C-alpha positions as CSV (number, residue, x, y, z in Angstrom):
1,Q,20.5,-21.5,0.3
2,L,18.0,-18.8,-0.3
3,Q,15.2,-20.0,-2.5
4,L,12.0,-18.4,-3.7
5,V,9.2,-20.3,-5.5
6,E,6.3,-18.4,-7.1
7,S,2.9,-20.0,-7.8
8,G,-0.6,-19.0,-8.6
9,G,-0.2,-17.7,-12.1
10,A,-3.0,-18.5,-14.6
11,L,-5.2,-17.4,-17.4
12,V,-8.0,-15.2,-16.2
13,Q,-10.6,-13.0,-17.8
14,P,-10.5,-9.2,-17.6
15,G,-12.0,-8.1,-14.3
16,G,-11.0,-11.3,-12.6
17,S,-8.8,-12.0,-9.6
18,L,-5.7,-14.0,-8.8
19,T,-3.5,-14.5,-5.8
20,L,0.1,-15.2,-6.3
21,S,2.2,-16.8,-3.6
22,C,6.0,-16.6,-3.1
23,A,7.3,-19.4,-0.8
24,A,10.7,-18.7,0.8
25,S,13.2,-21.2,2.2
26,G,16.7,-21.2,3.3
27,F,16.7,-17.7,4.9
28,P,14.8,-15.8,7.6
29,L,12.1,-14.2,5.6
30,H,11.3,-11.6,8.2
31,L,14.7,-10.0,7.7
32,Y,14.2,-9.3,4.0
33,T,12.3,-6.8,1.9
34,I,10.2,-8.8,-0.6
35,G,9.1,-7.5,-3.9
36,W,6.9,-8.6,-6.8
37,F,8.1,-7.7,-10.2
38,R,6.7,-8.4,-13.7
39,Q,8.0,-8.5,-17.2
40,A,5.8,-8.5,-20.2
41,P,7.1,-9.6,-23.7
42,G,9.2,-6.9,-25.2
43,K,9.1,-4.7,-22.1
44,E,11.5,-4.0,-19.2
45,R,11.0,-5.6,-15.8
46,E,8.8,-3.5,-13.6
47,G,8.5,-3.3,-9.8
48,V,4.9,-4.0,-9.0
49,S,4.8,-4.0,-5.2
50,C,7.2,-4.4,-2.3
51,I,6.8,-4.9,1.4
52,S,9.3,-4.1,4.1
53,S,10.9,-6.5,6.5
54,N,10.2,-4.6,9.7
55,D,7.4,-2.0,9.7
56,G,5.2,-3.5,7.1
57,S,5.4,-0.5,4.8
58,T,4.5,-1.1,1.2
59,Y,5.0,0.3,-2.2
60,Y,2.8,-0.1,-5.3
61,T,3.4,1.1,-8.8
62,D,0.7,3.6,-9.9
63,S,-0.9,1.2,-12.4
64,V,-1.9,-1.3,-9.7
65,K,-2.8,1.0,-6.8
66,G,-6.2,0.1,-5.5
67,R,-6.3,-3.2,-7.3
68,F,-3.3,-5.2,-5.9
69,T,-2.5,-6.0,-2.3
70,I,0.8,-7.3,-1.0
71,S,1.0,-9.2,2.3
72,R,3.4,-11.4,4.1
73,D,3.1,-14.3,6.5
74,N,6.4,-14.7,8.2
75,A,5.3,-17.7,10.1
76,K,4.4,-19.4,6.8
77,T,7.4,-17.9,5.1
78,T,5.2,-16.8,2.3
79,V,4.5,-13.5,0.6
80,Y,1.2,-13.0,-1.3
81,L,0.1,-10.7,-4.1
82,Q,-3.7,-10.4,-4.3
83,M,-4.6,-9.1,-7.7
84,N,-8.2,-7.8,-8.4
85,S,-9.8,-6.1,-11.3
86,L,-7.2,-7.6,-13.6
87,K,-6.6,-5.9,-17.0
88,P,-5.0,-7.2,-20.2
89,E,-2.1,-4.9,-19.5
90,D,-1.3,-6.9,-16.3
91,T,-0.3,-9.8,-18.5
92,A,3.3,-10.7,-17.7
93,V,5.6,-13.2,-16.0
94,Y,5.5,-12.3,-12.3
95,Y,8.6,-12.8,-10.2
96,C,9.3,-12.4,-6.5
97,A,12.6,-11.2,-5.1
98,A,14.2,-10.8,-1.7
99,L,16.7,-8.2,-0.7
100,G,18.1,-7.2,2.7
101,A,18.9,-3.8,4.0
102,T,16.8,-1.8,1.5
103,T,13.6,0.2,1.5
104,V,10.5,-0.7,-0.4
105,Q,10.9,2.4,-2.5
106,D,14.5,1.5,-3.5
107,M,13.8,-2.1,-4.2
108,C,10.7,-1.6,-6.4
109,V,11.9,1.6,-8.2
110,D,15.6,0.8,-8.7
111,T,15.1,-2.3,-10.8
112,E,18.7,-2.4,-11.9
113,M,19.8,-2.6,-8.2
114,S,17.3,-5.2,-7.5
115,A,18.3,-7.2,-10.6
116,D,21.9,-7.1,-9.5
117,F,21.6,-7.8,-5.8
118,A,18.3,-9.5,-5.0
119,S,17.5,-13.2,-5.0
120,W,14.9,-14.2,-7.5
121,G,12.3,-16.9,-8.1
122,Q,11.7,-18.5,-11.4
123,G,8.5,-16.6,-12.2
124,T,4.9,-17.5,-12.7
125,P,2.9,-16.4,-15.8
126,V,-0.3,-14.4,-15.6
127,T,-2.4,-13.9,-18.7
128,V,-5.4,-11.7,-18.7
129,S,-7.5,-12.3,-21.7
130,S,-11.1,-13.0,-22.8
């Protein structure tokens, strides 16, 4: 059974850094595109960053470009999201998701498709506040 477990969320001051981890089990991670999504209170879920299963291509939403880095360690079956220069508007619950046979663009941008077809973790909260 495919399972994803996020960890690493915390309270951090503006300008600080966090690394989120998404541990996968029950499926061959290297065959799936993995995405990080976030949902702030009262807002729709947003695709933050996605990484492909084969060529390592990545996608970042504009608001996190240059600040966040997604990476994957297939041997450790874990995907990471390094978040630097955090801002209050980054506050949200962060989720990871896995989906096969999709591009990073499709997975991160078409959030309805991802919501319907991807496998999801339970989320980890990130709060950026002084």
